[in-house]
C-alpha positions in Angstrom: 5.1 -40.5 -58.9 0.7 -41.7 -60.4 2.1 -43.7 -62.7 3.8 -46.1 -60.2 1.6 -46.4 -58.0 -2.0 -47.1 -60.6 -1.6 -49.0 -62.9 -4.8 -48.1 -64.5 -3.1 -44.7 -65.3 -2.6 -45.0 -69.1 -1.6 -41.1 -70.2 -1.0 -37.9 -67.8 -3.8 -36.4 -69.2 -5.7 -38.8 -68.7 -4.2 -38.4 -64.6 -4.4 -34.7 -64.3 -8.2 -34.4 -66.0 -9.9 -37.4 -64.3 -8.4 -38.2 -61.2 -10.3 -36.2 -58.3 -6.9 -37.5 -55.9 -5.0 -35.4 -57.7 -7.9 -32.9 -57.1 -8.0 -32.7 -53.9 -4.1 -32.8 -53.3 -3.9 -29.9 -55.7 -6.8 -27.6 -53.6 -5.1 -28.7 -50.6 -1.4 -27.9 -51.2 -2.9 -24.9 -52.5 -4.7 -24.1 -49.5 -2.8 -25.2 -46.9 -0.7 -21.7 -48.4 -2.9 -19.7 -47.4 -3.2 -21.5 -44.4 0.1 -21.8 -43.3 2.0 -18.7 -45.2 -0.5 -15.7 -45.0 -2.3 -17.3 -41.8 -5.8 -16.7 -45.0 -7.6 -19.2 -42.8 -11.4 -18.6 -44.3 -10.4 -18.2 -47.8 -8.3 -22.2 -46.9 -11.7 -23.2 -45.6 -13.6 -22.2 -48.3 -10.6 -24.0 -50.6 -10.5 -27.1 -49.0 -14.6 -26.8 -49.0 -15.4 -26.3 -52.3 -12.0 -29.0 -53.3 -14.5 -31.5 -51.2 -17.7 -30.7 -52.9 -15.7 -31.5 -56.2 -14.0 -34.3 -54.9 -15.4 -35.7 -52.0 -11.7 -35.9 -50.5 -11.9 -34.0 -47.2 -8.0 -32.8 -46.6 -8.3 -29.8 -44.0 -6.2 -26.7 -44.6 -3.7 -27.2 -40.9 -3.1 -30.8 -42.3 0.6 -31.4 -43.5 1.0 -34.2 -46.1 4.0 -35.3 -47.7 5.1 -34.3 -51.5 5.0 -38.5 -52.7 0.8 -38.3 -51.7 -1.3 -39.9 -53.5 -5.6 -40.6 -53.3 -7.1 -43.6 -56.1 -10.7 -44.5 -54.6 -11.3 -41.5 -51.9 -14.6 -40.6 -51.4 -15.5 -40.3 -48.2 -11.8 -39.9 -47.3 -11.2 -37.6 -44.5 -7.8 -36.1 -43.6 -7.1 -34.0 -40.6 
């Protein structure tokens, strides 16, 4: 998915370790699961806050995003 949308992506290891958009989406998946499945709104918000602090990308835990969502150069992006 990332390789089809980003010509600069060379290896899977590079994408998993250096792409903040990938980290933000992974953290959102966890936060959204906590929000929807367990109604742990505070914990989900903490996960989202930590992800924003680490990546510069803010995604609200209640926001619904698609399976093939990708953020490239996302500093300052706010979703939800």
